[in-house]
Structure formats: structure tokens, C-alpha cells
N, C-alpha and C positions, 0 to 999 in steps of 0.2 A: 504493500500500500504506500501511497505518497501523501505527504502533508503539504500544506500551501500557506505561504505568507502573502498577504494582500493589503495594500493601503486603503483606508476607508475615508480619507479626506481628499484634499486636492493635490496629493503627492507630497514628497519631502517629509514624510512622517517619521522616518528613521528606520526604514525597512532593512537597510544595509547592516546596521548594528545588530538587529534582531537575528538576521540570517547568520551573521558572523558568530553570534553567541550560541545559536542553536546548531550550527553546522557540525560541531563536535559530535553530535548524536547521529549524524547522517553520513551515508556513503556517497551520495550524489546530490548536487545542487544544480537546479535547472532554471535558467532565465527563459521566459516563454513569450514575451511581447515587448514592443517598443524598440527604440534604437539608442544611439548615443546622445539623445536628448534627455535621457534619464541620468541621474547622478546619485550614487550611493557613497557616502563617506563613512569610513570605518577607522576607528582609533584603537590601536592595540599597543599597550605599554608606551603610550605617548607618541607613537608613530602613526601618521595619518595616511590612509590610502584613499584615492579618489577613483571610483569605479564607474564606468558608463555602459560597458557592454559585457565585461567579464563578470560572471556570477560572484556573489559575495562569499561563497564558500572557498574562494581561492586562497584565503589566508590560513585555512585549516589544512595542514599537509596531507592528510589521508583522503581528502574529498576529491572526487571527480567532478569537474565543472562542465556544464553543457549549455551552449547557446542554441536554443531551440529554433524550430522552423518558423515560429511566429515573430521572431525578431528580424529587424532590417539592419543590415550591417554596412557601415562605411569602412572598407578594408584598411585604409591607412590610419583611421582613428583607432581601430582595434590593434594594429601593429604598434602605434604609439603607446597605447595602454599597456601592452605587454612589456614595454621597456622598464616600467617601475618594478617588475618582478625578475629582472635580469634578462629580458629578451625572450624571443619565441622558444628557444631550445630549453629554457628552464621550465616551461609548462607543457612540453610534449608528453603525452600520456596522461595529463591531468586536465587538459582542456580540449573539448571537442566542439566543432561548429556544424550545425545541420546543413547538409547539402541542399536542403530545400529552402533555406533562409534566403531572402531577397537582398540584392546588393544595391547600395546607394551610390550613385554616380555623382561626379562633381557638379554636373548641371542640375541635378536634383536640388542641391543647395541654392543654386542661382535662381531656379524657378521658385523655390520656397520664398526667397527674399523678395522676388517680384510680386508674388501673390500676397505677401504680408504688407507690402506697400499699398496695394490696391484695397485690401480688406484686413485691417489689423486685428489679429486674433491673439497675438502674444506668443507666437511660436519661437522656437530656438533658431529657426532659419537653417537647420542642418540637413534639410532634404527629406525628413521623415515622411511628411504628408505626401509629397509627390511620389516617393518610392512606393508607399502603400497604394496610391492611386494606380501606378503601373501594375502592381500586383493584382489588384481587383480587375483591371482592364485586360489582364492576361498577356501583358507585353513586357514584363520585367525580366531582368537577368537574375539568376540565382547563384548560390555558392557553387553548385555543381558545374555551372558554366565557367566559373573562375578556375576550378580544379581542372576541367577539361582543357582550358586554354593553356595551362601550365604543362599538363601531361602530354597533350597531343600537338600543341603549337598552332599558330594562326593559319598555317597552310593545310592543315588536316580538314577532313569533312566537318568535324565538330567545330573547328576554329572558324571555318567559313560561315557556318550557321550563326555563330556568336557575332562575327563581324557584321553580317547582314542585319541581325537583330539590333545591334548597337547603332548601326548607321541609321536605321529607321527611327530609333528613339531620339538620336541627336537632331534629326530633321524635325521631329515632332516637338522637341524641346524648343527649338529655335522659333517655330511657329507660335508656341505658347507664350513666349516671353514678351513683355510689354515693350513699347517703342523706346523706353528709356534704357533698355539693355543693349549693349553693343552687338551681341550675337543675333539680335532679332532681324537684322537685314543682311545676314551672312551670305556670302556667295558660295558657289560650289567648292571653290578652293578652300574657303574658310571651314566648310563642313568636313572636308577631307583632313584639314589640319586638326580640327577638334576630334575627329575619329582616331587619328594617329595618337594624339595626346592621351585620350581615354584608354585606348588599347595598351599603350606603353605603361600607363598608370596601373591598369588591371594586371598586366603581366608582371610588373615589379612586385605588386602585392601578392600575387598568386605564388611566387617563389617562396614566400615566407609562410603563407597561410594554408597552402594546399595540404600539408601533412595533418592539419587539424580538421579538415573537412571530411565528414562521413555521414552515414545514415544514423542519426542520433536517436530516432524513434526505435529502430531495431536494437540499438545499444541499451535503451531504457527497458525495452521488453525483456531483453536478456537479463538485465539487472533485477527486474521483478522476479523472474524465474529462479534467480539465485538467492532470493530473499533479502536483497539489499534495501536499505532505507533511502528514500528519495524525498528531497525537499524542493518544492516549486517556488520560485521567486518572481513576484510581479514587479513591474516598474510603474511609475506615476501613481495615481490614486483613483479610487472608484468614482469620484465626482468629475473626473476627466474622461470617463468611459465614452466611447463614440456614440453609444445608444442611450445610456442611462445618465450621462453627465450633463453639465450645463451647456448644452449645444447652442451655438456652434463653437463656443470657447472650450474646446475639448481636444484631446489628442486623437490620433488616427487609428488606434487599435482598441481591442477589447481589454480593458484593464481589470475587470472584475474576475471572480473565480471561474466563471464560465469560459473565459479565454484560455485558461490553463490547459484544457484538454486539446483544443484546436492548435495551440501553439507549441505543444510538446509531443502529441501523439498518444498520450495516455488517455484511457477511457474515463468518463466521469465517475464510474463506480470504483476506479482505482484511487480516487482522492478521499482520504479518510477524515482529516482534521484541517480546519481552516482557521488560521490565526490572523485576525484583523489588527492592523497597526494604526494607532491614532496618537496625535499629540494631546497634551493636556490643555491646549488652546488650538487655534486654527491659523493656517497660513495658506497663501496662494501666490503663485508666480504668474505673471502675464495678466491679460485682460479677462473680463467675465464677471458674472455675479458673485458676490461674496458678502452676504447679509451682515455678518458680524464684524466686518473690517473696522478697525479703529485707526483713523488717520492722525490721531493726536498723541498725547504723552504716553498713554498705555501701550499703544502700538509700537512706539519707539522703544519702550522698556523691553517688550517682548522680542523685538528685532535685535536689540543690542545684547541682551542677556542670553538669547537663544542662538546668536550668531546666524541669523536668518538671511543668508545669502546663498544663492543657487550654486550647487557643486559644478554644474555644467556651464553656466553662463556668468556666474558672479552677480547676477541681478539681485537687488533687494527684494525680499519676499514681503508681500502685503500681510499684515498680522492682525489678529483680532481674537475675540472671545470664542470659547468652545460652543459649537453648534450641535446640540444634542439631536435635533431633528435630522440633520444631514448624516450624522453618525449612525443613528438608528436605521435610516433608509439604506445606507451602505451595508450595514450588518445584515439586513434582510436580503439584499441583493446577493451577497456573498455566502450566506448561510454560515456566518461566523460561529465557530465552536467556542472561542475565547478571544480576549483582547489583550494586546500589549500596549500599555500606556507610556508614551515617551515624553521626555523633557519635563517631568514633573518639577524638577529643580528650578526651571525658569520662572516658576510662579513664586519662588521664595521672596520676591521683592514687592509683592502686591498685598495691600491690606484688605482689599475686597476683591472677590471673584464674581464673575458674571457668567451665567450659562443661558444660552438661548433655548427656551422651552416652547416657543411658539412663534408664529409669524403673523404680522398684520398684513393681510393680503386682500386687495380690492375691497376694502371696507369691512372686512370681517377677520376674526382670528381663526387660524388653521394650525394644525399640528401634523402636517405632512409636507413633503418637498414637492412643490408644483413644477411643472415642466418649464414655466416661465419665471424662474426664481428671481429674476431681476426686479420683479414687482413686489417682492416680499421684504418686510422690515422686521427686525428681530424684536421679540418680547423676552425680557431677561428675568431670570431668577437670580437673586444675589446671595452670596455666602461670605462668611468671614474668612479672610486669608490667614496666612501664618507668617507675615512679615516679621522679621526679628528672630525667627526660628529657621531651621535649615533642613531641606530634603537632599541637598547636594551631597553625593557620595554615600548616602545611607544605603545599607545593604540588607537590613532587617526590617520587615514591615512594622513590627511593634515599636521600632525606634523612630518612626515617622511622627511628625507633629499630629496631634489629634485633629486639627483642622484639615490637614492633608488627607487623613484617613476618612474624614467625613465627606470630603470632596470626591474621593474615589468611590465611596459607597453611593453617593448621589448620582455619579456618572453611570455606574452599573444599573441603577434603578431606571434611569432615563433611556439608556441605550438598550437595555434588556439582555446584556451579555456580560458574563463574568470577566473581570480584569485579572488575568493570570500572571502577568509579568509587568513590572514597573521599572522604567529606566530613570535613574537619578543622576546621570552624567553621561558624557560622551564615551568614556572608556568602556571596554568590554566588561570590566569587573564591576562597574557601577550599575548593578542590576539586582532587583528583588524578584524572587520567584514565590508565588502563592500557591 
């Protein structure tokens, strides 16, 4: 059986730390969606690792790490990420990439930037959306194409097919770019130049990544037969899900638990336990509805004390109060078995806590998440904080301030799921298990 880690807010909940903490109990850690727009920060003995594509089990020596078919991969971003672990050779045999995962091309990022200028969503402009668009349109390049390009060469039958497919995509990209982009009026010679540049880039990446590319679904099935323990790791958060999030201000993949099967090849019945990850407050990066956002002093405190800056982009995160309605909604979507509550220590500096327990929506009070969340205003319940006391670094539940324990109990009541793990700091060791 496999277990699943999933974010239940707008991302950046601290999933990387939880996966790192729990990875010691597992044999395989699998990333199943998203791309290098995701960022997981892990701190072990004071050393910080920034992960974007590589699963968070990489810090645990015995873990096999898999980038599943639901992930979109920018080859050179992955190669760059490998360098913090000593380069590709250091992870051979411990990292595998699905041969069905789709490849992000350089012009995907350019098209992403162009689309963002036309309709600001708040994307990372890394080409994630356009790559998923190609995937759904059935015109994308996959990791198996990258491997074939390396093993067979561009003059082989497989190589010619790849070149033909890439040439068509480049022409389509050029037609899609707006008039402000240089390539939009490219000549045939320019297309040929772009084709050669992209082929050369793919070939150089393939030399390094080809040994990692395999049928990871078959690998996982074999692991199941051997009784291995598997942990599935999501990226982003449930409120950014393409179907159930705050559309159109969402990511381009299925971020909820349902996406884990499609993105890994494991059947739904193979997933046993779902651990939802949420902060003790809320944050969001980019544009879109965020009812509990605080643009004043409280938001600044949360941003400062919580170091709320994106791992991938460095952007300031929007900060605000805990939204119990959004958390309950996400827990139901994911079928959460339990919750990990992150960054409780960030609230050490607040004398009063606020929890959103309802919305004022079109002239009435509601207690659910509407599809047009931008029209909802928060209704707060207030609790006494524990300013002057400390959760930071506490490793025993009984040692927490009474006000902190009361806050945890109230969140459990409102969300409807047991809080089984509490993080009181960034380091792996600063964790409470209940």
C-alpha cells in the first residue's frame, strides 16, 4: 500500500519537511504532478536544500526517489538541481524519471511569459501551463523521446520523428506568441535556427538524464509486489487544483489526492493513508482570491517570522489568518486521514488569533467554499494567543502553551480531522508526533 502527502491550502504548506521527516519509514518517495514551479525547502542539521523536481525523500539515503509521469520536466532545471547532491552520478540508482513524463521546452517558458502579460494569473512563467497544454493536445515531447534521441541519434527513424514533432511545435509556438515577442515574425531561417538550438539543448540534457529515464509505473508495481513502502508527494496545494481550486488562478495539474493515481500509475485502492499538510495560518503566492489576507501589520509579522518567500521565485507570499472553511473543503476533497500542522511557532508573537469560520457572501452568511470565492468576506472567531510564551523548538505536546493546545483543538473541531503531527520549527527535529 502507498501513503500520500497533500497540501490543503494554497501551497507552500511545508510538505517538503513532512516528507523528509517521514521518508525514514518508506522505501520509495514519488512526486506525481507539477513541475519546477513547485519548491520544497528542507532543513537538516542547519543545512538547507531547495527542491523543485526531485522528491523530498532524496535526503534519506535508503529511499528510492521517483519523478512520476504526471510531472512536467525542464531537463536543465533538473540537471541543475542534481548538482546540490554532487551531480547526476551521485543519484544513479536512487532517482528515476518516468519515460512518460512530458518535457518543457525553452519556448514553453517564453509562451508562458507572453500569456501572463496578456492575462495575469501569477504564474512562475516557467512553461508549466503551456507544457500541460501540449500534453492535453497530444502534441508534447516526453522523456522517452529524450532517451531515444540520446540512444538512437537524430539521424535514426526515432530521431527523425522527434525532429518532425519538435519542428511542428516550434512553428506553433511562434504563431502563438504575441506581437511583442521577437520570434512571432520569425522567418524560415529563424525556425531552423530555433530547431537546431532546441535539438542541441535536448541532446546535451539527454546525455546526463537518459540513465534515469525508465518505466516508473512498472518499477512501482514491482515494489508493491515486494512489499515495499511507498510515499506519494504532491506539489502546490488543493486550493490551486485545476478543477477544485480558485479558477482561473490555479495551477495546470490535479493537485488533490485524486491526481496521485493518474500521475504515478498506482490504482486508487493502492492508497491507504492521506496526510493533509496545512499551516497554522494561510499564505498564497500570485494573484487570486484569498479571503483572509491581511495586508497590514499582522500580515507583515507572519511574513517576517514565517520567512514567507517563495522557494522557486523568491516572491513575497501574501499572508493572513487561518481559513477553516477552505481547510475543511480541502480535507473532504482529499479524504484526509490526519493533518500535519506546520509553523505553529510563527504565531508565538501574536496576542490574539483569528480563525475564519464563515463567509459573508452576496448578503448572507455561508459556511462552505463557493466557486466564486472572490465575492466572499471572512467572518472571524477570535482566540487568545500565547505571546510571551514559546512553541518554537518544542518537541513534546504537553510542553506547548495551553493557549496553543486550545488553538489546535479548535482547528481539529472546525476542520473535522485529527492533527497528528505538529511542526514547531524548520529543522527536521522540531516536530511533535501525537
